[in-house]
N, C-alpha and C positions, 0 to 999 in steps of 0.2 A: 685678387687684390683687396676685396672688401674685408677679408679676415685680417690681412696685414694692416689695413687702415685702423681697424679696431685695436690691434696690438700697439700701434704707435700712439693712438689716443689714450689707451690704458697707461702706457709708460709716461706720457706727458702729465696725466692726471695724478699719477703716483708721485712724480717729481714735485708737483705743486703741493701735495700733502706733506711731503718730506720736509720742505723748507718752511712750511707754515709754523708759527710759534706755538708751543705747547705750554699751557699753564694749568696747574691744579694745586689745591691746598696741600700743604705739608711737603712740597717739593724742596730739594736742596736749592739754596739761593744761587750757588754757582754749580751748574751741571754742564756736562758736555752738550754741545749743540749739533744738531743735524744740519750740515751745510748744503747738502744737495744729494742728488742721485749720481753715483759714480758709473754704474752700468746696470743694465738689465740683460738677463741671459735667457735665451729660448732654445729648446730642442726643436730642430727643424727636420722635416722629412725630405725636402728637396732643396739642398743648399744652393744650387745654381739659380733656381727661380727666386729664392729669397735674396741672394746676392743681387740679382737683376733688379729687384724691387728697390732695395736700399741704394744701390749704386747708380743704375740707369734711370729709374723713375724719380727717386728723391734727390739724387746727386751727391750722396755721401761717398767718402773714400774708404777703402779697406787697407789700412796701413800694414797689417800683418795677419798671419794665420798660423795655426799650429798643425803640424803634420804627424801622422802615425808612422811607425817604422816602415810600413808598406808604401808610404808616399801619399796616401789619400789624406784629405783634409779632415781633421778632427774638429777644429774650431776656427771660425773666421771672426775677426773683430772689425766692426764698422765704426768709424770715428764720427761722432756727432759734433764734438768740439774738442778743445785741448784737454778737457777734464771728464768727458762723458763718452761712453761706448755702448754699442749693442753687441753682445756676444752671441754668436750663432753656433750651436753645438750639433754635430751629427751623431753624437752618442744616443743610444736608446734611453728614453726615460724609464723610470722604475714602473710606471703605470703605462701600459700600451695605449696609444691613441693614434688615429689617422690624421689628426689635425695639428700635430705639434703641441708643445706645452711650454709654459713658463718654467724655467729652471730655477732662477733665483734673482733677487734684486740686491744690489750693493749700494750702500750709502757711504758718504764720507762725512767726517766729523772733525771738530777741533781738538778732541781728546779721545783717541781710540781706547786707551786703557780705562779711562773712567766710564766710557760707554759700555765697555765689556763687563765691568764690575757692577754697574748700577742695578741691573735686574736681579743679581744675586743678593745684593744688600736689600733692595726694596721688597722682593718677594721671598727672601730667605731660601733661595734655591741652592741645591747642592750641585757641585760639578760632577759631570758624568765620568770624568777621567782626567788624567794629567793634561792640562792645556786644552781641554775640550769642553768649554762651557756651552750649554744649550739652554735656550728659552723656548719652551714648546717644541716646535719642530724647526726652529730657526737657529742655525749655528752662528755664533758670534765670534768673529776673528778680526785680527788686525794685520 
């Protein structure tokens, strides 16, 4: 349970950082704003124990899950509120770990198209392929 508490604390801290205003010299006067954290996704090694933590201990609901063709659960979605979820994936991460790993963090914005284009303008980045902009190791999509 201690590890799960750290993950929840990390997610809350990240959400606070995402909604904090960002200012720097030379920024566009009107730019897309990060409005909050949409979801955070984790690779989990034991889905049933993780579900028990979020549902039984913390009291959240699991409104839906995605199944594989063989009927096993691939992903479970824990509803935090009407706009935020925790995504639990039973897929194996690219880097093997016994402890589970953060898969990705998803933010929501007031202008997804502008948010997607801004890093390319600001840092003069080239797209890696049709419709596949990347900034560092972060895929940007809407």
